[in-house]
N, C-alpha and C positions, 0 to 999 in steps of 0.2 A: 384524678381531680374531676369533680363535677363542675361543669361550666355554669355560670349564672349570667343573667342578663339584667342590667340596670337601665331601665328606660328613664331618660331624663327629659322632663318637659318644663316649660315656663308656666307660671300662673300669675294672674293679676291679683289674687287674693289667697294667701296661704291657708288661713283658717277655713275659708270656704272650700278649698280643694280637699283639706283634711276631712271636713264634714261629709263631702260628697263621696269620697272613696271609702271611708269607714261605713257609710250608709249602705254601700254595696256589699259589705261583709268582710272587707279586707282590713288588715290591722296596721296600726301605726308602729313603726320601728323607732322607738325613742332614741336609740343609740346613734342614729344618723339624722336626727331631726333637731331643728332649732327655730329661731325666730324667722329666718329667711328661707329655710328649706325644710321639707318633710320627706320622710321615706315611708312608703306604704308597701307592706309585704303582700304580694299577690299569691305567691307560692314559695316553696323552698328555693326554687331556681329563678324566680322573677321578683325583682324589686322595682318600684316606681318612685323615682325621685322627682319632686316638684319644687321648683325654686321660684321665688319672687322674680319678676321680670328684671329688676335692677341687678339682682345677684346672678341670674341666668346669663345676662348679657356679658358678664366677665369671663365666661367659658369659651367664647368664640368672637372673633371680630365680625362675623356675619350678622345681619339683622335678624331679629326674631320674626317668625312667620306671622302674618296677620290671618289668623284662622277664621275670621269672619268672611274672608274672600278666597282663601287658598287652603288646600289640604296639605299639611306638612308631612304626614305619614298616616298610614292606616295600621293601627296596632291590632293584631288578630290574636284572639285568645280562645283556646279550646274549652269546651264545657262538657260535663259528664253526661248531659242529656238535653233533649229539647226543652224539658221543664226548667232546667237550670238557665238556658238561654233566655227563656221568657221571664223567669224570675229576676234575673239580673237587669233585663231591659226595664221591667216595672220598677225596680229599686232605683235605677238611674233616672227614670222619669220623675219619680216621687222626690228625688234628691236635687232636682233642678237641671237634669240633662234633657236632651232632645233627641228625637229620631228624625231622619230625613228620608226614610224609605220603609216599606213594609217588610216583614219577615219573608224569607225566601226558602222554599223547600225544593231541593234539587234531587230528591230521592235518596241519594247516598249522603247528603249533607243538608243540614238545616242551619240557617244563619239569620242574624239580625244585627243591626248596628246602632250605636248611640254616639252622641257628642257630649263631652263633659261641659261644665259651665264655661270653660275657657276655649271650647271649640275643638278640643283634641278628639280624634275619631278612634272608636273602638269597634271592631267587628267580632262578634261572639258567634261561635259555630260548634255544632255537634256533628260528628261524622259517624254514620252507621256502618260504613265499610272501610276498606283501606285504600290507599292510593295505589 
């Protein structure tokens, strides 16, 4: 069995979230999408579920994180090259995302981060060596 990961995040605006993530080049999975939820395929093993805050709140008794003040999680995604990191950052910025820091080159790893329109953090990195 190949394990998959489903990242599940809240969104204030489902259509805006769909437009943002499809602008990055990811695809909508209509089989798991509807009025209050969308599923974005990032890779064969990674799916991103985005649910309207009202629907997301039904999955846990805990409060939804205020991402304007707090970092809920840093989702880290590998890229095939430095160029792909830079390209995804540019697409994120053009689609309404923001960056909070400059790209970093550590020699063995190049990275840059963005926040989506809901404030969810993504770190993109390309490693030239192995750990």
